[in-house]
A tleap script that builds the chain and sets N, CA, C and O, in Angstrom:
source leaprc.protein.ff14SB
mol = sequence {
  NMET GLY VAL GLY GLU SER ILE LYS GLU SER
  GLY LEU ALA ARG GLY ALA SER ARG VAL GLU
  LYS PHE LEU TRP LEU ARG VAL LEU PRO ASN
  ILE ILE PRO LEU LEU ARG LEU PHE ILE SER
  PRO ASN ILE HIE THR PRO ARG GLU SER GLY
  ALA ALA LEU ALA ARG LEU ALA VAL ALA ASP
  ASP VAL GLU GLY VAL SER GLY VAL TYR TYR
  GLU GLY LEU LYS GLU ILE ARG SER SER GLU
  ALA SER TYR ASP ARG ALA LYS GLN GLU ASP
  LEU TRP GLY TRP THR LEU ASP THR MET ALA
  ARG ASP ASP GLN GLU ARG MET ALA ILE THR
  LEU CASP
}
set mol.1.N position { -133.344 -217.916 -110.563 }
set mol.1.CA position { -133.793 -216.974 -109.558 }
set mol.1.C position { -134.765 -215.998 -110.213 }
set mol.1.O position { -134.468 -215.428 -111.263 }
set mol.2.N position { -135.926 -215.807 -109.589 }
set mol.2.CA position { -136.918 -214.886 -110.114 }
set mol.2.C position { -136.630 -213.458 -109.707 }
set mol.2.O position { -135.709 -213.182 -108.938 }
set mol.3.N position { -137.442 -212.552 -110.242 }
set mol.3.CA position { -137.267 -211.132 -109.937 }
set mol.3.C position { -137.415 -210.878 -108.449 }
set mol.3.O position { -136.632 -210.125 -107.870 }
set mol.4.N position { -138.413 -211.499 -107.817 }
set mol.4.CA position { -138.626 -211.302 -106.384 }
set mol.4.C position { -137.424 -211.698 -105.555 }
set mol.4.O position { -137.049 -210.996 -104.616 }
set mol.5.N position { -136.817 -212.827 -105.903 }
set mol.5.CA position { -135.645 -213.277 -105.160 }
set mol.5.C position { -134.462 -212.342 -105.363 }
set mol.5.O position { -133.723 -212.061 -104.419 }
set mol.6.N position { -134.277 -211.857 -106.596 }
set mol.6.CA position { -133.138 -210.960 -106.829 }
set mol.6.C position { -133.344 -209.629 -106.124 }
set mol.6.O position { -132.382 -209.029 -105.645 }
set mol.7.N position { -134.591 -209.159 -106.055 }
set mol.7.CA position { -134.868 -207.923 -105.315 }
set mol.7.C position { -134.632 -208.157 -103.827 }
set mol.7.O position { -134.059 -207.305 -103.147 }
set mol.8.N position { -135.069 -209.308 -103.318 }
set mol.8.CA position { -134.851 -209.629 -101.908 }
set mol.8.C position { -133.364 -209.667 -101.587 }
set mol.8.O position { -132.931 -209.132 -100.566 }
set mol.9.N position { -132.582 -210.299 -102.457 }
set mol.9.CA position { -131.142 -210.409 -102.225 }
set mol.9.C position { -130.426 -209.068 -102.268 }
set mol.9.O position { -129.318 -208.943 -101.746 }
set mol.10.N position { -131.043 -208.060 -102.884 }
set mol.10.CA position { -130.400 -206.743 -102.932 }
set mol.10.C position { -130.277 -206.144 -101.539 }
set mol.10.O position { -129.398 -205.316 -101.298 }
set mol.11.N position { -131.153 -206.553 -100.614 }
set mol.11.CA position { -131.096 -206.053 -99.250 }
set mol.11.C position { -131.629 -204.643 -99.072 }
set mol.11.O position { -131.529 -204.083 -97.981 }
set mol.12.N position { -132.193 -204.059 -100.116 }
set mol.12.CA position { -132.640 -202.673 -100.022 }
set mol.12.C position { -133.835 -202.488 -99.095 }
set mol.12.O position { -134.080 -201.374 -98.632 }
set mol.13.N position { -134.579 -203.544 -98.813 }
set mol.13.CA position { -135.757 -203.423 -97.951 }
set mol.13.C position { -135.502 -203.930 -96.537 }
set mol.13.O position { -136.452 -204.113 -95.776 }
set mol.14.N position { -134.263 -204.157 -96.172 }
set mol.14.CA position { -133.977 -204.781 -94.878 }
set mol.14.C position { -134.450 -203.952 -93.682 }
set mol.14.O position { -134.741 -204.526 -92.633 }
set mol.15.N position { -134.536 -202.652 -93.799 }
set mol.15.CA position { -135.002 -201.824 -92.693 }
set mol.15.C position { -136.451 -201.400 -92.837 }
set mol.15.O position { -136.910 -200.521 -92.108 }
set mol.16.N position { -137.173 -202.004 -93.757 }
set mol.16.CA position { -138.545 -201.599 -94.051 }
set mol.16.C position { -139.538 -202.247 -93.087 }
set mol.16.O position { -139.238 -203.248 -92.437 }
set mol.17.N position { -140.731 -201.646 -93.014 }
set mol.17.CA position { -141.812 -202.225 -92.212 }
set mol.17.C position { -142.341 -203.474 -92.915 }
set mol.17.O position { -141.952 -203.767 -94.045 }
set mol.18.N position { -143.223 -204.205 -92.246 }
set mol.18.CA position { -143.801 -205.411 -92.855 }
set mol.18.C position { -144.568 -205.074 -94.131 }
set mol.18.O position { -144.460 -205.782 -95.132 }
set mol.19.N position { -145.334 -204.002 -94.090 }
set mol.19.CA position { -146.103 -203.600 -95.274 }
set mol.19.C position { -145.160 -203.231 -96.409 }
set mol.19.O position { -145.369 -203.647 -97.549 }
set mol.20.N position { -144.137 -202.461 -96.111 }
set mol.20.CA position { -143.166 -202.075 -97.141 }
set mol.20.C position { -142.447 -203.300 -97.709 }
set mol.20.O position { -142.228 -203.390 -98.917 }
set mol.21.N position { -142.084 -204.229 -96.848 }
set mol.21.CA position { -141.428 -205.454 -97.324 }
set mol.21.C position { -142.358 -206.258 -98.229 }
set mol.21.O position { -141.926 -206.792 -99.251 }
set mol.22.N position { -143.638 -206.344 -97.852 }
set mol.22.CA position { -144.605 -207.052 -98.690 }
set mol.22.C position { -144.683 -206.396 -100.064 }
set mol.22.O position { -144.628 -207.079 -101.086 }
set mol.23.N position { -144.810 -205.077 -100.087 }
set mol.23.CA position { -144.869 -204.364 -101.368 }
set mol.23.C position { -143.585 -204.566 -102.164 }
set mol.23.O position { -143.625 -204.819 -103.368 }
set mol.24.N position { -142.454 -204.452 -101.490 }
set mol.24.CA position { -141.146 -204.556 -102.144 }
set mol.24.C position { -140.896 -205.950 -102.714 }
set mol.24.O position { -140.395 -206.095 -103.829 }
set mol.25.N position { -141.251 -206.976 -101.935 }
set mol.25.CA position { -140.900 -208.344 -102.308 }
set mol.25.C position { -141.987 -209.090 -103.085 }
set mol.25.O position { -141.683 -210.003 -103.852 }
set mol.26.N position { -143.251 -208.706 -102.891 }
set mol.26.CA position { -144.343 -209.449 -103.524 }
set mol.26.C position { -145.043 -208.677 -104.639 }
set mol.26.O position { -145.431 -209.264 -105.649 }
set mol.27.N position { -145.205 -207.378 -104.466 }
set mol.27.CA position { -145.950 -206.592 -105.458 }
set mol.27.C position { -145.017 -206.038 -106.526 }
set mol.27.O position { -145.239 -206.251 -107.718 }
set mol.28.N position { -143.992 -205.341 -106.111 }
set mol.28.CA position { -143.087 -204.672 -107.049 }
set mol.28.C position { -142.534 -205.587 -108.144 }
set mol.28.O position { -142.551 -205.200 -109.312 }
set mol.29.N position { -142.048 -206.780 -107.815 }
set mol.29.CA position { -141.501 -207.630 -108.880 }
set mol.29.C position { -142.512 -207.970 -109.972 }
set mol.29.O position { -142.134 -208.245 -111.110 }
set mol.30.N position { -143.792 -207.951 -109.625 }
set mol.30.CA position { -144.829 -208.315 -110.588 }
set mol.30.C position { -145.350 -207.141 -111.404 }
set mol.30.O position { -146.079 -207.341 -112.375 }
set mol.31.N position { -144.992 -205.930 -111.029 }
set mol.31.CA position { -145.490 -204.770 -111.778 }
set mol.31.C position { -144.378 -203.997 -112.489 }
set mol.31.O position { -144.604 -202.885 -112.966 }
set mol.32.N position { -143.202 -204.569 -112.560 }
set mol.32.CA position { -142.091 -203.887 -113.238 }
set mol.32.C position { -142.452 -203.478 -114.663 }
set mol.32.O position { -142.134 -202.356 -115.056 }
set mol.33.N position { -143.104 -204.337 -115.462 }
set mol.33.CA position { -143.477 -203.885 -116.814 }
set mol.33.C position { -144.395 -202.659 -116.804 }
set mol.33.O position { -144.257 -201.778 -117.652 }
set mol.34.N position { -145.322 -202.597 -115.857 }
set mol.34.CA position { -146.201 -201.426 -115.757 }
set mol.34.C position { -145.421 -200.186 -115.330 }
set mol.34.O position { -145.651 -199.095 -115.851 }
set mol.35.N position { -144.506 -200.351 -114.387 }
set mol.35.CA position { -143.686 -199.219 -113.950 }
set mol.35.C position { -142.855 -198.677 -115.106 }
set mol.35.O position { -142.716 -197.464 -115.260 }
set mol.36.N position { -142.306 -199.572 -115.917 }
set mol.36.CA position { -141.530 -199.142 -117.085 }
set mol.36.C position { -142.404 -198.378 -118.071 }
set mol.36.O position { -141.964 -197.402 -118.678 }
set mol.37.N position { -143.637 -198.827 -118.223 }
set mol.37.CA position { -144.551 -198.202 -119.176 }
set mol.37.C position { -145.029 -196.838 -118.691 }
set mol.37.O position { -145.047 -195.880 -119.464 }
set mol.38.N position { -145.415 -196.739 -117.421 }
set mol.38.CA position { -146.049 -195.524 -116.919 }
set mol.38.C position { -145.115 -194.557 -116.197 }
set mol.38.O position { -145.425 -193.369 -116.100 }
set mol.39.N position { -143.992 -195.030 -115.695 }
set mol.39.CA position { -143.093 -194.150 -114.946 }
set mol.39.C position { -141.819 -193.864 -115.719 }
set mol.39.O position { -141.515 -192.706 -116.006 }
set mol.40.N position { -141.069 -194.907 -116.060 }
set mol.40.CA position { -139.800 -194.720 -116.763 }
set mol.40.C position { -139.319 -196.053 -117.314 }
set mol.40.O position { -139.440 -197.081 -116.647 }
set mol.41.N position { -138.777 -196.046 -118.525 }
set mol.41.CA position { -138.185 -197.284 -119.030 }
set mol.41.C position { -136.895 -197.643 -118.287 }
set mol.41.O position { -136.381 -198.753 -118.430 }
set mol.42.N position { -136.380 -196.710 -117.502 }
set mol.42.CA position { -135.131 -196.928 -116.774 }
set mol.42.C position { -135.388 -197.535 -115.391 }
set mol.42.O position { -134.841 -197.073 -114.389 }
set mol.43.N position { -136.214 -198.559 -115.351 }
set mol.43.CA position { -136.479 -199.323 -114.133 }
set mol.43.C position { -136.017 -200.744 -114.417 }
set mol.43.O position { -136.512 -201.396 -115.337 }
set mol.44.N position { -135.064 -201.218 -113.622 }
set mol.44.CA position { -134.443 -202.510 -113.888 }
set mol.44.C position { -134.379 -203.350 -112.624 }
set mol.44.O position { -134.348 -202.828 -111.510 }
set mol.45.N position { -134.361 -204.645 -112.819 }
set mol.45.CA position { -134.167 -205.557 -111.698 }
set mol.45.C position { -132.691 -205.519 -111.301 }
set mol.45.O position { -131.854 -205.067 -112.082 }
set mol.46.N position { -132.367 -205.986 -110.099 }
set mol.46.CA position { -130.955 -206.053 -109.720 }
set mol.46.C position { -130.131 -206.878 -110.705 }
set mol.46.O position { -128.987 -206.529 -110.999 }
set mol.47.N position { -130.700 -207.967 -111.216 }
set mol.47.CA position { -129.980 -208.814 -112.171 }
set mol.47.C position { -129.691 -208.035 -113.456 }
set mol.47.O position { -128.575 -208.092 -113.972 }
set mol.48.N position { -130.681 -207.311 -113.975 }
set mol.48.CA position { -130.483 -206.528 -115.197 }
set mol.48.C position { -129.436 -205.438 -114.984 }
set mol.48.O position { -128.572 -205.221 -115.834 }
set mol.49.N position { -129.520 -204.757 -113.848 }
set mol.49.CA position { -128.557 -203.696 -113.554 }
set mol.49.C position { -127.150 -204.251 -113.411 }
set mol.49.O position { -126.189 -203.661 -113.906 }
set mol.50.N position { -127.030 -205.385 -112.734 }
set mol.50.CA position { -125.719 -206.008 -112.577 }
set mol.50.C position { -125.107 -206.402 -113.905 }
set mol.50.O position { -123.915 -206.200 -114.135 }
set mol.51.N position { -125.934 -206.969 -114.788 }
set mol.51.CA position { -125.440 -207.364 -116.112 }
set mol.51.C position { -124.996 -206.145 -116.916 }
set mol.51.O position { -123.974 -206.184 -117.601 }
set mol.52.N position { -125.769 -205.062 -116.827 }
set mol.52.CA position { -125.412 -203.845 -117.568 }
set mol.52.C position { -124.106 -203.253 -117.041 }
set mol.52.O position { -123.258 -202.830 -117.827 }
set mol.53.N position { -123.938 -203.220 -115.729 }
set mol.53.CA position { -122.706 -202.683 -115.143 }
set mol.53.C position { -121.503 -203.559 -115.473 }
set mol.53.O position { -120.421 -203.052 -115.768 }
set mol.54.N position { -121.693 -204.870 -115.422 }
set mol.54.CA position { -120.594 -205.780 -115.772 }
set mol.54.C position { -120.175 -205.576 -117.218 }
set mol.54.O position { -118.982 -205.582 -117.522 }
set mol.55.N position { -121.136 -205.397 -118.112 }
set mol.55.CA position { -120.821 -205.150 -119.520 }
set mol.55.C position { -119.975 -203.892 -119.665 }
set mol.55.O position { -118.988 -203.883 -120.401 }
set mol.56.N position { -120.360 -202.831 -118.962 }
set mol.56.CA position { -119.599 -201.580 -119.061 }
set mol.56.C position { -118.181 -201.740 -118.521 }
set mol.56.O position { -117.268 -201.034 -118.950 }
set mol.57.N position { -117.999 -202.651 -117.595 }
set mol.57.CA position { -116.672 -202.857 -117.006 }
set mol.57.C position { -115.750 -203.686 -117.889 }
set mol.57.O position { -114.537 -203.478 -117.874 }
set mol.58.N position { -116.308 -204.631 -118.665 }
set mol.58.CA position { -115.423 -205.577 -119.349 }
set mol.58.C position { -115.665 -205.771 -120.842 }
set mol.58.O position { -114.848 -206.412 -121.503 }
set mol.59.N position { -116.735 -205.251 -121.390 }
set mol.59.CA position { -117.044 -205.529 -122.803 }
set mol.59.C position { -116.098 -204.787 -123.745 }
set mol.59.O position { -115.719 -203.643 -123.493 }
set mol.60.N position { -115.729 -205.451 -124.819 }
set mol.60.CA position { -114.819 -204.865 -125.810 }
set mol.60.C position { -115.408 -203.638 -126.492 }
set mol.60.O position { -114.681 -202.695 -126.802 }
set mol.61.N position { -116.730 -203.638 -126.731 }
set mol.61.CA position { -117.329 -202.528 -127.472 }
set mol.61.C position { -117.387 -201.220 -126.683 }
set mol.61.O position { -117.661 -200.167 -127.260 }
set mol.62.N position { -117.135 -201.269 -125.380 }
set mol.62.CA position { -117.108 -200.036 -124.589 }
set mol.62.C position { -115.726 -199.752 -124.001 }
set mol.62.O position { -115.571 -198.848 -123.180 }
set mol.63.N position { -114.741 -200.514 -124.415 }
set mol.63.CA position { -113.382 -200.287 -123.926 }
set mol.63.C position { -112.919 -198.897 -124.347 }
set mol.63.O position { -113.008 -198.539 -125.521 }
set mol.64.N position { -112.429 -198.122 -123.399 }
set mol.64.CA position { -111.936 -196.781 -123.681 }
set mol.64.C position { -113.017 -195.722 -123.774 }
set mol.64.O position { -112.704 -194.542 -123.933 }
set mol.65.N position { -114.279 -196.111 -123.680 }
set mol.65.CA position { -115.382 -195.148 -123.741 }
set mol.65.C position { -115.456 -194.417 -122.409 }
set mol.65.O position { -115.397 -195.035 -121.346 }
set mol.66.N position { -115.584 -193.105 -122.475 }
set mol.66.CA position { -115.640 -192.302 -121.260 }
set mol.66.C position { -116.534 -191.094 -121.499 }
set mol.66.O position { -116.663 -190.619 -122.628 }
set mol.67.N position { -117.142 -190.606 -120.442 }
set mol.67.CA position { -117.926 -189.388 -120.538 }
set mol.67.C position { -119.285 -189.559 -121.190 }
set mol.67.O position { -119.854 -188.590 -121.692 }
set mol.68.N position { -119.813 -190.770 -121.194 }
set mol.68.CA position { -121.144 -191.000 -121.756 }
set mol.68.C position { -122.045 -191.586 -120.682 }
set mol.68.O position { -121.570 -192.082 -119.661 }
set mol.69.N position { -123.339 -191.524 -120.918 }
set mol.69.CA position { -124.347 -191.951 -119.961 }
set mol.69.C position { -125.108 -193.132 -120.542 }
set mol.69.O position { -125.418 -193.154 -121.733 }
set mol.70.N position { -125.406 -194.111 -119.703 }
set mol.70.CA position { -126.138 -195.296 -120.150 }
set mol.70.C position { -127.413 -195.463 -119.352 }
set mol.70.O position { -127.460 -195.191 -118.153 }
set mol.71.N position { -128.438 -195.911 -120.037 }
set mol.71.CA position { -129.686 -196.338 -119.411 }
set mol.71.C position { -129.808 -197.820 -119.722 }
set mol.71.O position { -130.171 -198.202 -120.835 }
set mol.72.N position { -129.505 -198.646 -118.741 }
set mol.72.CA position { -129.444 -200.079 -119.006 }
set mol.72.C position { -128.278 -200.367 -119.932 }
set mol.72.O position { -127.131 -200.063 -119.604 }
set mol.73.N position { -128.563 -200.952 -121.086 }
set mol.73.CA position { -127.520 -201.283 -122.058 }
set mol.73.C position { -127.382 -200.234 -123.151 }
set mol.73.O position { -126.510 -200.349 -124.012 }
set mol.74.N position { -128.228 -199.220 -123.127 }
set mol.74.CA position { -128.300 -198.253 -124.219 }
set mol.74.C position { -127.621 -196.927 -123.843 }
set mol.74.O position { -127.886 -196.365 -122.780 }
set mol.75.N position { -126.747 -196.441 -124.724 }
set mol.75.CA position { -126.128 -195.132 -124.518 }
set mol.75.C position { -127.166 -194.062 -124.827 }
set mol.75.O position { -127.813 -194.093 -125.874 }
set mol.76.N position { -127.320 -193.107 -123.896 }
set mol.76.CA position { -128.282 -192.022 -124.094 }
set mol.76.C position { -127.640 -190.690 -123.726 }
set mol.76.O position { -126.574 -190.646 -123.111 }
set mol.77.N position { -128.293 -189.628 -124.106 }
set mol.77.CA position { -127.857 -188.281 -123.733 }
set mol.77.C position { -128.246 -188.049 -122.273 }
set mol.77.O position { -129.349 -188.408 -121.861 }
set mol.78.N position { -127.361 -187.459 -121.501 }
set mol.78.CA position { -127.702 -187.175 -120.106 }
set mol.78.C position { -128.662 -185.988 -120.052 }
set mol.78.O position { -128.986 -185.401 -121.084 }
set mol.79.N position { -129.108 -185.641 -118.872 }
set mol.79.CA position { -130.103 -184.580 -118.716 }
set mol.79.C position { -129.564 -183.240 -119.210 }
set mol.79.O position { -128.353 -183.022 -119.252 }
set mol.80.N position { -130.464 -182.361 -119.578 }
set mol.80.CA position { -130.073 -181.023 -120.029 }
set mol.80.C position { -129.281 -180.291 -118.946 }
set mol.80.O position { -128.339 -179.558 -119.246 }
set mol.81.N position { -129.666 -180.494 -117.696 }
set mol.81.CA position { -128.978 -179.817 -116.588 }
set mol.81.C position { -127.498 -180.183 -116.534 }
set mol.81.O position { -126.679 -179.384 -116.080 }
set mol.82.N position { -127.151 -181.376 -116.990 }
set mol.82.CA position { -125.751 -181.801 -116.932 }
set mol.82.C position { -124.861 -181.030 -117.896 }
set mol.82.O position { -123.637 -181.077 -117.776 }
set mol.83.N position { -125.452 -180.328 -118.843 }
set mol.83.CA position { -124.682 -179.548 -119.816 }
set mol.83.C position { -124.597 -178.066 -119.432 }
set mol.83.O position { -123.984 -177.274 -120.147 }
set mol.84.N position { -125.204 -177.699 -118.318 }
set mol.84.CA position { -125.225 -176.309 -117.861 }
set mol.84.C position { -123.889 -175.991 -117.184 }
set mol.84.O position { -123.607 -176.486 -116.092 }
set mol.85.N position { -123.080 -175.172 -117.833 }
set mol.85.CA position { -121.728 -174.862 -117.338 }
set mol.85.C position { -121.759 -174.213 -115.946 }
set mol.85.O position { -120.908 -174.507 -115.107 }
set mol.86.N position { -122.733 -173.338 -115.702 }
set mol.86.CA position { -122.821 -172.684 -114.392 }
set mol.86.C position { -123.083 -173.718 -113.293 }
set mol.86.O position { -122.511 -173.629 -112.207 }
set mol.87.N position { -123.936 -174.683 -113.572 }
set mol.87.CA position { -124.212 -175.734 -112.589 }
set mol.87.C position { -122.980 -176.603 -112.367 }
set mol.87.O position { -122.706 -177.022 -111.242 }
set mol.88.N position { -122.240 -176.872 -113.434 }
set mol.88.CA position { -121.012 -177.660 -113.305 }
set mol.88.C position { -120.018 -176.938 -112.405 }
set mol.88.O position { -119.419 -177.549 -111.520 }
set mol.89.N position { -119.843 -175.650 -112.629 }
set mol.89.CA position { -118.891 -174.871 -111.826 }
set mol.89.C position { -119.350 -174.755 -110.382 }
set mol.89.O position { -118.531 -174.804 -109.464 }
set mol.90.N position { -120.666 -174.600 -110.171 }
set mol.90.CA position { -121.202 -174.537 -108.820 }
set mol.90.C position { -120.946 -175.853 -108.080 }
set mol.90.O position { -120.531 -175.846 -106.921 }
set mol.91.N position { -121.192 -176.967 -108.746 }
set mol.91.CA position { -120.948 -178.276 -108.141 }
set mol.91.C position { -119.464 -178.483 -107.856 }
set mol.91.O position { -119.095 -179.012 -106.807 }
set mol.92.N position { -118.615 -178.066 -108.791 }
set mol.92.CA position { -117.176 -178.210 -108.579 }
set mol.92.C position { -116.723 -177.376 -107.379 }
set mol.92.O position { -115.925 -177.841 -106.565 }
set mol.93.N position { -117.227 -176.155 -107.271 }
set mol.93.CA position { -116.881 -175.308 -106.127 }
set mol.93.C position { -117.336 -175.925 -104.813 }
set mol.93.O position { -116.592 -175.934 -103.832 }
set mol.94.N position { -118.558 -176.439 -104.798 }
set mol.94.CA position { -119.069 -177.092 -103.597 }
set mol.94.C position { -118.205 -178.298 -103.241 }
set mol.94.O position { -117.884 -178.511 -102.072 }
set mol.95.N position { -117.828 -179.086 -104.248 }
set mol.95.CA position { -117.001 -180.269 -104.011 }
set mol.95.C position { -115.665 -179.879 -103.398 }
set mol.95.O position { -115.219 -180.494 -102.429 }
set mol.96.N position { -115.029 -178.862 -103.958 }
set mol.96.CA position { -113.750 -178.407 -103.399 }
set mol.96.C position { -113.920 -177.914 -101.971 }
set mol.96.O position { -113.131 -178.263 -101.094 }
set mol.97.N position { -114.950 -177.101 -101.733 }
set mol.97.CA position { -115.181 -176.569 -100.392 }
set mol.97.C position { -115.442 -177.681 -99.382 }
set mol.97.O position { -115.031 -177.592 -98.225 }
set mol.98.N position { -116.121 -178.713 -99.826 }
set mol.98.CA position { -116.503 -179.803 -98.933 }
set mol.98.C position { -115.385 -180.816 -98.725 }
set mol.98.O position { -115.215 -181.337 -97.623 }
set mol.99.N position { -114.623 -181.096 -99.775 }
set mol.99.CA position { -113.664 -182.198 -99.720 }
set mol.99.C position { -112.214 -181.794 -99.460 }
set mol.99.O position { -111.459 -182.575 -98.880 }
set mol.100.N position { -111.813 -180.608 -99.868 }
set mol.100.CA position { -110.411 -180.207 -99.686 }
set mol.100.C position { -110.108 -180.054 -98.200 }
set mol.100.O position { -110.889 -179.464 -97.454 }
set mol.101.N position { -108.979 -180.587 -97.784 }
set mol.101.CA position { -108.608 -180.535 -96.370 }
set mol.101.C position { -108.184 -179.141 -95.930 }
set mol.101.O position { -108.377 -178.761 -94.775 }
set mol.102.N position { -107.607 -178.383 -96.853 }
set mol.102.CA position { -107.154 -177.039 -96.506 }
set mol.102.C position { -107.030 -176.215 -97.783 }
set mol.102.O position { -107.243 -176.725 -98.883 }
set mol.103.N position { -106.685 -174.939 -97.631 }
set mol.103.CA position { -106.572 -174.050 -98.795 }
set mol.103.C position { -105.486 -174.510 -99.761 }
set mol.103.O position { -105.632 -174.369 -100.975 }
set mol.104.N position { -104.405 -175.058 -99.229 }
set mol.104.CA position { -103.327 -175.530 -100.098 }
set mol.104.C position { -103.826 -176.661 -101.004 }
set mol.104.O position { -103.552 -176.665 -102.204 }
set mol.105.N position { -104.550 -177.606 -100.433 }
set mol.105.CA position { -105.086 -178.696 -101.250 }
set mol.105.C position { -106.125 -178.169 -102.237 }
set mol.105.O position { -106.187 -178.617 -103.382 }
set mol.106.N position { -106.929 -177.228 -101.791 }
set mol.106.CA position { -107.942 -176.647 -102.673 }
set mol.106.C position { -107.284 -175.965 -103.864 }
set mol.106.O position { -107.764 -176.088 -104.991 }
set mol.107.N position { -106.207 -175.259 -103.628 }
set mol.107.CA position { -105.516 -174.547 -104.705 }
set mol.107.C position { -104.771 -175.515 -105.631 }
set mol.107.O position { -104.566 -175.209 -106.805 }
set mol.108.N position { -104.367 -176.672 -105.116 }
set mol.108.CA position { -103.623 -177.637 -105.927 }
set mol.108.C position { -104.519 -178.347 -106.942 }
set mol.108.O position { -104.045 -178.857 -107.957 }
set mol.109.N position { -105.808 -178.373 -106.654 }
set mol.109.CA position { -106.756 -179.037 -107.556 }
set mol.109.C position { -107.314 -177.988 -108.504 }
set mol.109.O position { -107.840 -176.964 -108.068 }
set mol.110.N position { -107.200 -178.242 -109.784 }
set mol.110.CA position { -107.700 -177.263 -110.753 }
set mol.110.C position { -108.779 -177.877 -111.616 }
set mol.110.O position { -108.783 -179.080 -111.875 }
set mol.111.N position { -109.680 -177.044 -112.052 }
set mol.111.CA position { -110.750 -177.464 -112.954 }
set mol.111.C position { -110.266 -177.298 -114.378 }
set mol.111.O position { -109.929 -176.192 -114.800 }
set mol.112.N position { -110.231 -178.388 -115.115 }
set mol.112.CA position { -109.781 -178.330 -116.515 }
set mol.112.C position { -110.861 -177.776 -117.410 }
set mol.112.O position { -110.660 -177.655 -118.618 }
savepdb mol mol.pdb
quit
């Protein structure tokens, strides 16, 4: 299966216009190397992403690994913003406010 077929099978363009589908299915698969070079090396085909995720789920070398970030198959440092304690606390507060069913549940969940 080629890159175009794997992108098509992802179903991500199913609601797109004809022009968008043409770009998604015919152009994009052929310019992935350029996108990696000029935009980000973290651009992967569905097949590459699936293989990387499967490895993280079952490979012996990552068994027990937690709290790290991967770009494809490579462990990397996450963004600087992810280390900002104030942003972490703000996100945690928003999550509690949004997800807790009531004050009792909100109080039962604590931030370690």
